[in-house]
C-alpha positions in Angstrom: -2.2 8.3 22.1 -4.6 6.1 19.3 -3.5 5.2 16.0 -5.8 7.6 14.0 -4.5 10.6 16.3 -0.9 9.7 15.6 -1.6 9.4 11.9 -3.2 12.8 12.0 -0.2 14.3 13.9 1.9 12.8 11.5 0.1 14.1 8.2 0.7 17.6 9.5 4.4 17.3 9.3 5.1 15.7 6.1 4.0 13.9 2.8 2.7 10.6 3.8 2.6 7.3 1.6 -0.5 4.9 2.6 -1.0 1.2 1.7 -4.6 1.1 2.2 -6.5 -1.7 4.1 -7.6 -3.5 1.2 -4.4 -3.4 -0.6 -1.4 -5.9 -1.2 2.0 -4.5 -2.5 4.3 -6.7 -3.6 7.9 -5.3 -4.1 10.5 -3.2 -2.6 9.6 0.4 -1.5 11.7 3.2 -1.0 10.5 6.5 0.7 12.0 9.7 2.4 9.1 10.9 4.5 6.3 8.7 5.9 5.0 5.4 4.9 2.1 3.9 6.8 1.0 0.0 6.2 -2.6 -0.6 6.6 -2.8 -3.3 4.0 -0.1 -6.3 3.4 3.3 -5.2 2.1 5.4 -8.2 0.7 8.9 -6.9 0.1 11.6 -4.7 1.7 11.2 -1.2 3.0 14.0 1.4 3.0 14.2 5.0 4.3 17.6 6.4 5.0 16.6 10.1 5.1 16.9 11.5 8.6 13.3 12.2 10.0 11.7 9.5 8.0 9.1 7.2 9.7 7.4 4.1 9.0 4.0 2.9 10.7 2.4 -0.5 10.7 -1.0 0.0 11.7 -3.0 -2.8 13.8 -4.5 -4.2 10.6 -1.1 -3.9 8.5 1.4 -6.5 7.8 4.9 -6.4 6.4 6.7 -9.6 5.1 10.1 -8.6 4.5 12.9 -6.6 6.1 12.5 -2.8 7.3 15.0 -0.1 7.5 14.1 3.1 8.7 14.9 6.0 11.2 11.5 5.7 13.2 9.5 2.8 13.3 6.1 2.4 14.9 4.7 -1.4 14.7 0.9 -1.8 15.8 0.3 -4.8 13.3 2.6 -7.7 12.5 6.0 -7.9 10.8 7.6 -11.1 9.4 11.2 -10.1 8.8 14.1 -8.2 10.3 13.8 -4.5 11.4 16.6 -1.8 11.3 15.4 1.5 13.3 18.3 3.9 13.2 16.6 6.3 15.7 13.3 4.9 17.4 11.8 1.9 17.3 8.4 1.5 19.2 6.5 -1.7 19.4 2.7 -1.5 20.4 0.2 -3.6 22.4 -1.1 -6.1 20.1 2.1 -5.9 17.6 3.6 -9.7 16.6 7.1 -9.5 15.2 8.6 -12.6 13.7 12.2 -11.4 13.4 15.2 -9.8 14.7 15.1 -6.2 15.9 18.0 -3.7 15.3 17.3 -0.5 17.3 19.0 2.7 18.8 16.1 3.1 20.9 13.5 0.6 21.8 10.3 1.1 23.4 7.9 -2.0 24.1 4.5 -1.9 25.3 2.9 -4.7 27.5 1.1 -7.2 25.3 3.7 -7.0 22.2 5.1 -10.1 21.1 8.6 -10.5 19.7 10.1 -13.9 18.4 13.7 -12.8 17.7 16.8 -11.2 18.9 16.9 -7.6 20.4 20.1 -6.1 19.1 21.2 -2.7 20.4 23.0 -0.7 17.7 24.6 2.6 17.4 23.3 4.0 13.8 26.1 2.9 11.8 26.2 -0.5 13.4 22.3 -1.1 12.4 23.3 -0.4 8.7 26.3 -2.9 8.5 24.8 -5.8 10.7 23.1 -7.9 8.4 23.7 -11.6 9.7 23.6 -13.5 13.2 27.4 -13.7 13.0 28.1 -10.0 12.6 25.9 -9.1 15.6 27.5 -7.3 18.4 27.5 -8.2 22.2 24.0 -6.1 22.7 22.5 -9.4 21.8 19.5 -10.1 23.9 19.5 -14.1 24.4 15.8 -14.9 24.0 14.2 -16.6 21.2 10.8 -15.2 22.3 10.4 -12.0 24.3 7.1 -10.9 25.4 7.0 -7.3 27.0 5.4 -7.6 30.6 5.8 -4.2 32.0 
């Protein structure tokens, strides 16, 4: 499903906050429904409400940590991602940082340089350093989806 179609379907369900393609936001952001990053966000992102979702579009970039129940990444993320429900990494996505997830979907052509850490929701909130990470670590320094 195309990014435009997903955004259209998401907009029917809830309020949506958008960081436009030509915008740069510096600072931390907290949201409760949907956040779409088409531009550049430098700061941490937090959404703790069940059902909240974040999308980084193909042109979007986040430099900072992301904490949200559902995260869909098409663009670039430089930071740690904590997804409490579902994490999807699309074809062409580039991630420099660790991924903490409950359910992970990675498409062929996605690139991750960091650790893949399977966590139940309570663990994902608590795990903040490599020393605290559980036995679900993937020992790869660089993982590229091949299937």
